[in-house]
N, C-alpha and C positions, 0 to 999 in steps of 0.2 A: 181789170183785165177781161173778165168774163161777163161784165155788165150784169151782175147778179142783183136782182131787185126783189125784196121781200115785201109782202103786203098782207094785211088782215083781210079776211073774206067773210061775207055775211053767212050766217048759219043756214044750211039747207035741210036741217033736221037730221034724224038718225033712224028712219024707218027701215025695218027688215023687209026685203022682197025675196021672192023665190030665186034659188040659184039659177044663174045663167039668164035671168030676165034682163032685157035691155034697160039700162038706166042712163039718164042724161044728167049732166051737171052744169051749173051756171059758170063755175070757174074752171079754168084749164091750166094746171091740173086741178082735180077736185080736192076739196079740203073738208068736206062734210057731205051729208046727203044720204039718200037711200042706198042700201048695200045688202049683200047676201048675209044670211044668218050664221054662216061659219066664217072664221077668219084664218088667214094663212100664217104659216110659220114664218118667223123673221129670217132673213137671209138674202142671198143673191140668187136671182132667177135669170136664166139665159134666154128663156122664152117668155113672152108677155103673160104676165099675171093679170087676169081680168080686173078692171077697176072695181067692180062690185065686191070683190074679195078684199082688195087692199084698202078701200075706204073703211071697211070694218076694222082693219088694223089701226087706222088713224084714230078711230073711236076708242081704241084701247091704249092710246098714248104712244103709238108707233110713229115713225118717220118713214116716208117713202121717197126714194130718189128714183126719178124716171128720166129716160132719154129717148130721143127720136132723131137720129142723125142721118140726114139724106146721103151723105158721102161716107158714112161709117165714122166711128169715133173709137176705135179699138184702144187707143192710148188713154183716152179719158175714161173709158169703161175699166181698163186695168187700174188706173189711178183711183177710181171710186172703190173698186174691189179691195185694193191695197189699204185704202183709208179705213174701210169697214173692218178689215182684219186687225187694225191697230186698236180698235175700241174695246174697252173692257165692258163686260155685262154690268147692268145696273144691279145694285144690291137686291132690289125687289125681285129681279129675274133669277138671280142666283138662288135666292131663298125658295123660289117656286120650281126649281129644277130646270128652268128654261134658260140655261146659262149662255145667252148670246145677246148682243145689243139689239134693241128694238128698232131695227132699220131693215127696210126692204129695198133692194135695188132691182129694177125691172125695166125692160124696154116697154115703150108705150106708143103705139102707132097713132094714137089720137092726140098726142102732145103737139102743140104748134110752135114750140121752141126746142132747141137741141137738148137742153137740160132743165130739170125742175126738181123741187123738193116740196113735199106736202106734209103738213101736220094738221091736227084738228083746228080748223079756223084760220090757217095761215098757209101761204104759198111763197115759194122762191122760184124765180124764173131766171135762166142764164143762157149765155151763148156757149158755155163750155163747163166742164167740171172744175170747180175751184174748191179744194179741200178746206181752205180757211172759211169761205163763205158758207159752204154746206155744213161744215162742222159747227160753226157758230149757230146756224139755224137749228140744227139737231139739238145742240146743248140747250138752247133757249126753250124749245118746244116739246122735247121728249117727256112723256108722262103727264102732259098738260091736256087732258081730255076727259070726257065724261066717265070713262071706265078705265082705271089704271091696272091693266092686266097683261101678263106675259104669256107666252105659249104659242098656240096656233096649230093648224093642221097642215102637214106637208102634202105636196102633190096636187094642189088645187089648180095649178096652171094648165092642167090638161082636162079638167072636168067640163069645160064649156066648149070644147072643140067639136 
């Protein structure tokens, strides 16, 4: 239905760069690469979270759902938010007091498809939000990264403006 296609991506490394530094990535959406030294809190962002922050969340085992809908996609965004609300936090995250799923939802103006998901080393690209496809991607890849860490810093979406 949504033409969801998952693919492994070559590693672009994991170097830290200064906050708000321009970073480019070979895959769109990114699945690894240079990123800022601080990582964001997991959750839903209504304004665009800069890629340099959320790529760091990927390195910590997080999953990032991104969207860029030319004509708007309020129904899909609402479905993605509802899907995220149904997820239980991972036992690792409950134990660390970061009791939320390791998923970020953020708009992304650099995305060249309407919907995508990223994990460390993998991407999913789609024409719309499909809870089954995005859920399967998240289940397969969450926690599968160089650093398996929960937590994060809230409020990063406004730091680079």
